[in-house]
N, C-alpha and C positions, 0 to 999 in steps of 0.2 A: 314532533307535532306540538304546536303551542296553542293553548286554549286560554282565552282571557275570561276569568270568572270573577264576578263581584259577588261577595257573600252577603246574604241578608243579615239584618241585625239579630234575628232570632236564632241563627245557626252558628255556633262557635266551633264546631268540629270540622276542620278543613280536610282532614284525611279520614276516609271511611275504610272499613275493613273488607276483606274478601275471604271466602272459604274455598279451599281447593278440594279436589276429589282424587280418589285412587284410580288406578287403571287395571285392566285385566281382560280376560277373555270370558265375557259374561253371556249367558244364554238369553234368548228372547222369551217373552211371555206369550200366552195365547188366550183366547176368550174362554178357554176351559179352566184357566187358572183362577185363583181366588184373590180377593182384595189384599189380603195380607202378603201375597206373593209380590206385590208392588212395594209395600212398605218395607218388607224384609229382604228385598232383592239386594244382593251384594254390590251391585253397581251403584245403588243409591244409599249407601251407608251414610248415616248422620243426617240425611235430609229426606228420606223416603216418605216420611209422614206428611211433608209439605206438598207432595204431589197430589194427595187426596184433598177433597174439598172441605171437610169438617175438621174442627180442632180436635175432637175426640171421635175417631173413626172405628174404635175397637168393636162396636156392636155390628159392624159390617164386615169384619175381617174374614169371616167364613163364607161370605157371599161370592158366588161365581161372577166373573167379569161379564158374563153374558147378560147379567142383570144390573150392569153398572148404572143404568138410568135411575135406579132406586136411590143412589147417592145424590141425585141432582133434581130435587122435587120441583124447582122453578124452571126447569128446562124441558124442551121437547125434542123429539127426533134424535135422541142420543144413540149413536151407532157404535156398538161395541168394537167392531172392526176398525173404525176410525180411531177410537181411543187407544186400542192396542197398537196400531201402527205408529201412532205418535210416541207412545212409551218405548217401543222398540227402536225408533229413531234416536231417542235419548240414550238408550243402551249402546247403540252403535257409536254415538259420539264419545262416550266414555271408553268404549273398547279401542277407539282411535287415540286415546290418551288426552282427550280434551276435557277441560273443566266445564261442568254443566251448571253448577249452582254457586251463587255468590251472595254473601251477606253484604248489604249496603248500610247497615247500622254497625257501629263499633260495639265491642263488648261492654264498654261503659254505658253506652246508650241503652243497650238491651238489659243491663242490670238495673238501670234507673226506671225503665218502663218495661216490665216483664212481657207484656203482650208483643213487644217488638221482636221477641225471640222467634216468633212464628212467621217472620217475614223473610223475603229473599227474592232473588232474580234467577230465572232459568234462561240460559243463553243458547240460542240457536244460531250458529254461524252462517253468514253468507260469504260474499267475496270480501277480501281485505280492502279496507278504506271505503266500502260502500256505506250508504246511510243506514241508520237504525230505526227500528220501530219498537215501541213498547205496547204489548197487548195486555189489557186489563179485563179479565173475565168478570162475569156477573155472579149473582147468587144472593141478591137482596140484602147484602151486607150481613148475611147469616153464614155464608160459606163462600168459597172461591172456586168457581167451576172450571178450573184450568183443564181438566181432563177432556172437556167437551168443546169449550170455546176459548182455550188458551193455547195449549200445546199443538193441536191440529192447525190452528191459524199460523202459529210460528213456523211450523214445518213448511207450509205453503209459501210463506214469505222467504224462508231460507232457500227453498228450491229456485226462487226467482233471483237469488243472489243478494238479498237484503239481510242484514243482521237484525235478528228479532229477539226481544226479551219478553218473558212472561212474568208478570208481577204477582207474587204472593204477598198480600197485604193483610193488615189487621181487619177483622170483621167487627160489627157492632156499632160502627160510627162512620158516616160518610165523610166527615171532616178528617178523622184520623186516617181513613183509607186514602184520602187525597193527600194528606201529609206524607204518607208512605210513597205515593207516586212522585211527589215533588222531590223527596229524598233520593229516590231511585234515579230520576232524571239527573239530579246533581251528581250522584255517584258515577253515572255513565259518562257524563261530561268530564269529570275529574280523571277517570280511568280510560279515556278514549284511546290513548296510545297503547295501553295494555291490551285492550279489546281489538285493536287494529280496525277501528271504525271511523267513519266521518260523522261529526256532530252537526254538519250542515244539513238542512232540509229533513230533519227527523220527523217522524209521524207518530201519533198516538191513536191506538185502536181500543175502543171500549164497547162492551156489550152489557146492556141493562144497567145494573149498579155500576159496573166498570165504566160505562159510557157517561154516567153522572160525574165520576172522577175526572175523566178526560175533559168533559165540558167545563168543570171547575177550573182546570188548568188553562183551557183555551180562553176562558173569560177573564181570569184574574192573574195568570202567570204563576210561576213556581215560588217566587219570593213570598207571595201572600200566604203560602202554606209551609213556610220555614225552610225552603230550599234556597239555592243560589239564585241570583238575579240573572236569568237566562232568557234567550230568545224563545218565543212561543213556537209550537210545532208548525211545520210548513203546511200540513193538512191534518185534519182529524177525521176518524171514522167512527160514527155514532150508530150503534145497532140497538134497535128496539128499546128506547127509553123515552119517557115523557118530559125530560128536562126542558125547561122553557126559557131559560136565560140566554141572552145574546148581547152583543155590542158591535159597534162599527169596527173594532179591532179583532173580531173573531176570525180565526183562520178559515180558509176554504174547507168545506165539510162534505163528506160522503155520508149520507144518512139512509138507513134501511130499516124496514119494519114489515110485518105481515098483517093483512087486513083482519085475520082471525085471531090476533093476539089477545089472549084472555087476561093479560095483566096490564098492558099499556093501552091507554086511550089513544087510538090511532088519529083521531081528529086533533088531538093536542100536538102530535108529531107533524101533521099537515100544516097546522097554524105556525109552528116554529119554522118549518121550511120556508113558508111564505114570508114570515117576518125577516128571516135572514136575507132572503132574496130582495126584499123591499129596501133594505139598507145597503145593498150592493155586494153582499157576501156570496161568493160562488158556492152553489150547492148542487150536488148530484143526488137525486132522490130515487131510490129503488124500493118500490112497494110491491110486495108479493101477496098471494091470496091464501095459501093453505099451509104456511110454515109454522104458525103458532108463535108462542113466545120462547125465546132462548133456543133458536134453531141452529146455533153453531155454524157449521159450514153449509147447513141446509140440505145435507144428503138425504135423498128420498122425498124432497119437496120441490116446489117450483122455485125456491130460493137457491137451489144448488148451483154453484158457480158464481154466486154474488161476490165472493172474495176476489175473483179475477177482475171484476169491475172496480172494486176498491183499490186494488194494486195499480190498475191502469190510471185511476184518478190521481194517485200519488205520483206515478211516473210522468203524467202530463204536467204536473207542477214542478217536478225536478228539472224539466227541460225549459221552464220559463225563466 
């Protein structure tokens, strides 16, 4: 497989690194287990801490996973069963001898910028040579909510045969987080043969803060944020964010929000949808009533099943 990649002037590292994992017969976790049982699980050696949302999670280590919502203050309708099922899917992947976690920055890059040590990609495999998606969870750039709106989303995409990556990015800065997304996309393009994926028609999925990152790439491209000069995504999925920027080159967009969102001004989302449509951008807009902010898969709300519509939107554009 040959990929033609033009590097931006700001990125001089052509080859990025990966981190492998061990294999074994590892047991599942349950909602009765504690937070530290994820971090210290032998399947996740060397990267267990990156599964959790906060940079310093130690104060939560003795908390039952039944109360996992306490780790995610900006999110609603966090279902412990959904969280645990996604974690156990990851354990099964490692039990099958598959690598789950990859570094997309080199050791040199991580030494130069210490915050990059907390980044990485979790890979949920679909069918060989199928397109890929990158899922960018939210968390107000204070934490990365992969447990609720990263890993569960990737499991659903994987079940449909698509290759899905969940991004662990730097917190504290929207620009730096978007730089991490650009670097991750570039890494995936560079390593596409290793991953056995197609780089054609890829999609970006973002929730809240993660949706702002996705919107930045959709508007400006990867080179603007230090990545390779790559095609924009075939479609973007934008969940509950008030991001307002757009252009005539914006990809087709699937946008969703709930009317009772306590963080995002829904009228801002309405206006953005209309602005995109006014300049000819295809938008599918799903607005729910009682899902709140950060509803993840929407389990237990009227938004439940929205991800099926998002996947169908992507599939419609794969066939065009």
